[in-house]
LUMFIGU-599942 format. One line per field, with one value per residue (C-alpha): residue number from 1; y negated, x negated, z; residue in one letter. Coordinates in steps of 0.001 Angstrom, whole numbers, plus 500000, padded with zeros to 6 digits. Example, Ala and Ser with C-alpha at 12.3 -4.5 7.8 and 13.67 -1.06 7.14 Angstrom:
2
pos <- 1,2 .
yy <- 504500,501060 .
xx <- 487700,486330 .
zz <- 507800,507140 .
code <- a,s .
//
This chain:
377
pos <- 1,2,3,4,5,6,7,8,9,10,11,12,13,14,15,16,17,18,19,20,21,22,23,24,25,26,27,28,29,30,31,32,33,34,35,36,37,38,39,40,41,42,43,44,45,46,47,48,49,50,51,52,53,54,55,56,57,58,59,60,61,62,63,64,65,66,67,68,69,70,71,72,73,74,75,76,77,78,79,80,81,82,83,84,85,86,87,88,89,90,91,92,93,94,95,96,97,98,99,100,101,102,103,104,105,106,107,108,109,110,111,112,113,114,115,116,117,118,119,120,121,122,123,124,125,126,127,128,129,130,131,132,133,134,135,136,137,138,139,140,141,142,143,144,145,146,147,148,149,150,151,152,153,154,155,156,157,158,159,160,161,162,163,164,165,166,167,168,169,170,171,172,173,174,175,176,177,178,179,180,181,182,183,184,185,186,187,188,189,190,191,192,193,194,195,196,197,198,199,200,201,202,203,204,205,206,207,208,209,210,211,212,213,214,215,216,217,218,219,220,221,222,223,224,225,226,227,228,229,230,231,232,233,234,235,236,237,238,239,240,241,242,243,244,245,246,247,248,249,250,251,252,253,254,255,256,257,258,259,260,261,262,263,264,265,266,267,268,269,270,271,272,273,274,275,276,277,278,279,280,281,282,283,284,285,286,287,288,289,290,291,292,293,294,295,296,297,298,299,300,301,302,303,304,305,306,307,308,309,310,311,312,313,314,315,316,317,318,319,320,321,322,323,324,325,326,327,328,329,330,331,332,333,334,335,336,337,338,339,340,341,342,343,344,345,346,347,348,349,350,351,352,353,354,355,356,357,358,359,360,361,362,363,364,365,366,367,368,369,370,371,372,373,374,375,376,377 .
yy <- 768372,766562,768164,768114,769901,772492,773150,773708,776187,777937,778374,780052,782469,783445,784712,786007,788037,790076,793554,791862,794029,794108,792706,789490,789046,789686,787444,784555,782358,783166,782252,779051,778121,778985,776723,773778,773917,773860,771044,768982,769570,768920,766124,767923,765934,768821,772536,775252,778906,782134,785745,788594,792166,795332,793486,790950,787466,788022,784556,781217,777907,774312,772187,768461,765896,765276,761737,761263,759177,759654,761978,764090,767676,770363,773763,776704,774838,771712,771178,770797,770598,774129,773033,775967,778575,777473,779491,782742,781869,780888,784204,786095,784310,785186,788841,788905,787818,790464,793075,791708,792054,788298,787864,789902,788902,790041,787650,784272,781153,779768,782707,781145,777473,777131,773342,773525,771798,770784,769050,772236,774993,777689,777065,779398,782333,781635,784452,784449,786885,784309,781604,783639,784764,781323,782410,780432,777769,774977,771996,771274,768027,765572,761868,760795,762837,762154,762222,760056,761558,760214,763568,766876,768775,766801,766803,769932,769187,765702,767162,769662,766817,764893,767913,767535,765022,767425,770062,773318,773318,776949,779485,781491,784681,783111,785033,784117,781667,778775,776461,778148,777681,775687,774030,773058,776692,777402,774286,775495,778854,776830,775480,779042,779922,776986,777923,781550,780947,777658,776439,773962,775597,774452,775682,779091,779709,778411,780632,783761,783777,781463,782129,785948,785862,783580,780584,778181,775315,775154,772862,771538,768086,766192,764118,767301,767655,766033,763312,764375,767856,766697,766416,763297,763610,762431,761246,760331,757688,755981,752685,753902,757449,759890,758132,758667,758374,755893,758546,761702,764094,764675,764980,765848,768007,769997,771890,775239,774806,773053,771168,773586,772060,774795,775826,778654,780301,780469,781641,784340,785542,785653,787812,790167,790477,791016,793720,795482,795680,796935,799631,800536,799889,799514,795884,794882,791539,792496,789822,792310,796065,797828,798882,795289,794057,796700,795341,791813,793062,794973,793201,791892,789651,789673,786951,788411,788903,787962,789897,787710,788710,787895,789969,788346,785145,786649,786403,789577,789836,792958,792420,794750,793784,793618,795729,794534,791624,789311,785574,782129,778892,775340,771757,768365,764881,765055,768810,772204,775682,779395,782518,785844,789416,792318,795428,797921,796332,795327,791721,788405,784941,781511,778297,774865,771538,767888,767072,768166,767577,770710,773040,775316,775843,776540,778912,780886,780424,780418,783516,785499,784379,785340,788789,789279,788450,790834,793757,793376,793574 .
xx <- 172760,169635,166198,165834,169147,168226,164882,166617,169080,166309,164282,167268,167939,164302,164133,167670,167595,164486,165767,168738,171072,174563,176248,174214,174577,178319,178969,176634,179538,181393,178340,177988,181597,181241,178204,179561,182882,181143,178837,181755,183797,180903,179315,175967,173558,171324,170807,168421,169459,167543,168685,166178,167293,165214,161920,162724,164160,167538,169031,167374,168975,169212,172314,172785,170022,166827,168124,171890,173244,170114,169312,166822,168109,167004,165644,163922,160622,162045,160374,162280,161279,162034,162274,162288,161785,158169,158239,158193,154754,153476,154687,153018,149722,149963,150571,147612,145446,147029,146090,142541,142271,141927,145284,147318,150969,151049,148233,148812,148737,145942,143714,143476,144035,142445,142812,146616,148311,151797,153071,155051,152671,154992,153333,150572,152986,153722,152632,152293,155206,157411,156333,157149,160554,161671,161707,158692,160787,158962,161240,162275,160341,161471,160944,159268,156177,155596,151851,149961,146477,143519,143302,145149,142667,143664,147462,148224,145580,147010,150498,149371,147792,151075,152842,150732,153327,156231,158004,159422,163089,163471,161357,158962,160649,164115,166942,167228,169963,170493,169337,165936,165017,161794,160048,157434,156573,155948,153798,151701,151327,149840,147282,146499,145832,143438,141561,140930,140133,138240,140410,143261,146672,147596,144328,144567,148179,147593,144543,145750,149523,150696,147965,148014,151776,151373,153118,150963,153470,153930,152129,152314,151493,154158,151449,150294,153667,154215,156841,158588,159075,160201,163814,164630,166275,169892,172166,175832,177858,181227,179826,177327,178496,175751,172444,168690,167314,164547,162956,161101,160562,156853,155573,151908,152488,155331,153567,153867,157548,158961,156779,156323,157320,158331,160796,163149,160622,157842,160227,161534,157947,157819,160973,159602,156308,158108,160409,157484,155712,158882,159318,155621,154961,151271,150189,146574,147186,149640,149553,150257,150547,153928,153907,153284,156093,158417,157647,158485,161900,162517,164682,162512,165076,168864,171417,173985,177373,176131,175261,172184,168809,165185,162232,158829,159573,162519,166119,168191,171936,174076,176809,179759,180036,176423,174478,171574,169820,166922,166803,165669,167527,166252,167384,165783,167047,167860,167373,168852,167821,168283,166313,168124,166999,169475,167268,170156,171179,167646,168802,167306,168843,167199,169217,167563,169394,168411,170984,171332,175046,176238,173920,176666,177973,174457,173607,176832,179452,177445,175284,178344,180341,177490,177173,180921,180712,177790,178902,182663,182275 .
zz <- 308507,309674,309298,313082,313603,310954,312669,316000,314504,312557,315758,317390,314528,313994,317557,317789,314581,315344,316275,317896,319911,318380,321477,321392,317641,317707,320697,319877,318770,321983,324067,322050,322732,326406,326850,324881,326741,330137,329077,327860,331016,333400,331327,331205,329008,327948,328497,327313,327450,326861,327125,327321,326626,326418,326488,323787,323537,321920,322239,322783,322035,323162,323573,323958,324240,326167,326708,326806,323937,321805,318918,320876,320522,322946,321920,323597,323852,325486,328843,332127,335760,337001,340642,343085,340378,340931,344166,342179,340855,344294,345697,342852,343506,347206,346387,343999,346909,349136,346527,346485,350266,350730,352475,354939,355279,358907,359839,361451,359324,361482,360515,357048,357892,361349,361346,360963,363903,365016,368125,368836,369957,368628,365259,366476,365989,362313,359971,356190,356028,357756,355317,352219,353585,354857,358498,359774,361483,359639,358975,355407,354973,352333,351660,354874,354034,350355,349853,347364,347471,345489,343672,343394,345539,348645,348347,350351,353006,353501,353758,356405,358386,358269,359788,362937,364168,363628,365685,364380,363375,364532,366413,364211,363023,363117,361462,357792,356811,354436,357226,357619,353929,353912,350992,353553,354232,350556,350211,353136,351370,348529,350976,352066,348417,348169,351307,350349,346648,346777,343891,343786,343925,340419,338895,340542,339515,335993,335454,337249,336700,333916,331337,331583,330977,327971,329518,327561,327496,331279,333711,337258,335882,333959,332269,330505,328781,325407,326043,322831,324338,327792,328991,330994,334438,334558,337345,337366,339186,338800,337513,334903,334200,333198,332583,332738,336251,337005,339262,338176,341124,340523,344100,344624,347691,346149,343386,345229,346058,343031,340553,337649,334320,331880,329195,328271,325966,328573,331292,328954,328629,332420,332524,329864,331757,335056,333717,332030,335399,337084,334393,334754,331100,330137,330343,329831,331523,334285,336991,339792,340293,339990,343640,344709,342513,343914,347376,346179,345029,348270,350847,353704,355410,355188,355808,358223,356625,353149,349995,349545,350988,350245,349160,348802,346913,345026,346210,346003,345416,345544,342981,342623,338938,337791,340262,342365,340710,341472,341022,341988,341498,341688,341873,342242,341436,337729,337177,337969,336854,337342,336428,336903,336216,336082,335906,335752,332446,331386,330981,332035,331797,331974,332150,332425,332589,332861,335562,339184,339707,337797,339736,341098,337562,336289,339121,339365,336655,333418,334131,335224,332180,329816,331377,331071,327375,326838,328993,329406,333200 .
code <- x,x,x,x,x,x,x,x,x,x,x,x,x,x,x,x,x,x,x,x,x,x,x,x,x,x,x,x,x,x,x,x,x,x,x,x,x,x,x,x,x,x,x,x,x,x,x,x,x,x,x,x,x,x,x,x,x,x,x,x,x,x,x,x,x,x,x,x,x,x,x,x,x,x,x,x,x,x,x,x,x,x,x,x,x,x,x,x,x,x,x,x,x,x,x,x,x,x,x,x,x,x,x,x,x,x,x,x,x,x,x,x,x,x,x,x,x,x,x,x,x,x,x,x,x,x,x,x,x,x,x,x,x,x,x,x,x,x,x,x,x,x,x,x,x,x,x,x,x,x,x,x,x,x,x,x,x,x,x,x,x,x,x,x,x,x,x,x,x,x,x,x,x,x,x,x,x,x,x,x,x,x,x,x,x,x,x,x,x,x,x,x,x,x,x,x,x,x,x,x,x,x,x,x,x,x,x,x,x,x,x,x,x,x,x,x,x,x,x,x,x,x,x,x,x,x,x,x,x,x,x,x,x,x,x,x,x,x,x,x,x,x,x,x,x,x,x,x,x,x,x,x,x,x,x,x,x,x,x,x,x,x,x,x,x,x,x,x,x,x,x,x,x,x,x,x,x,x,x,x,x,x,x,x,x,x,x,x,x,x,x,x,x,x,x,x,x,x,x,x,x,x,x,x,x,x,x,x,x,x,x,x,x,x,x,x,x,x,x,x,x,x,x,x,x,x,x,x,x,x,x,x,x,x,x,x,x,x,x,x,x,x,x,x,x,x,x,x,x,x,x,x,x,x,x,x,x,x,x,x,x,x,x,x,x,x,x,x,x,x,x,x,x,x,x,x,x .
//
């Protein structure tokens, strides 16, 4: 066994053995087999998994490689782009400012960004509540509006200026559906945060959300991440198979909606912090109040005919097998991720991968299979 492989295994067992619950300890081999079988079948280059139970990390382990075909093993501290899981931190920052009386979700966007314009005058009816629940009607802007600002402080302002040429995709207050989901709306919430705090989005969220939670290995800037700790994005095609992409989705305007670089260990800390707030346990550094967090986990918009709804930043799913749970998934070219919290069972699961193509497996199959192993449901 190589020294590197031994270190990876040791990292897993140090965390897993501390007051481990019997179900995780007994079923660790089964979980191992489950993950490796899925990775082999789906040709997933690398994956990092963490399971939180009863306020502690009970299982954390990496599988595969940061760079396919190379001896670069993944562990719980390997960094991945978390994609839309970033939205949870944007929503938390917004709700901090609501608590402080600096924001009101019922207020119009233009009350906080008076220079915001679109060619469609219906934009005047957009409220912060609509932005955070994906019902603002803002189009989901992608490649045609990539912004390359001279510095981070201008990225979101430049993006908002580019939207002045656009029309809404739906009327403000539209009924929630998969089609109304808007990365653009969350990016504009980032601009709102900047306007009311006088800080860049990334600085505010780092100082007021990430640091209090102890997420000290996470950053909105890929250049801050040690290259030896960073997973490479992978794509797959018929000619080359699975290989490292020549594109890393680090887009200046998209920090609020999807540019947080993090790892399973830091995101486990986030789950522990979140559940402690929900259980009203004493926390000296709690990022928000329990009543605010309860509101974030309360359904604010529902998708007709579906079990999925949205709170404030968090998605909500009513599962017959696992009870009501709260989650966010993410995907970008080369990455996919999920973060799920099951409060009825006091369990949280983080899965990060350096490939986008297996996202449905990462989002749906693996978490359900792990819970079945742990609970028998």
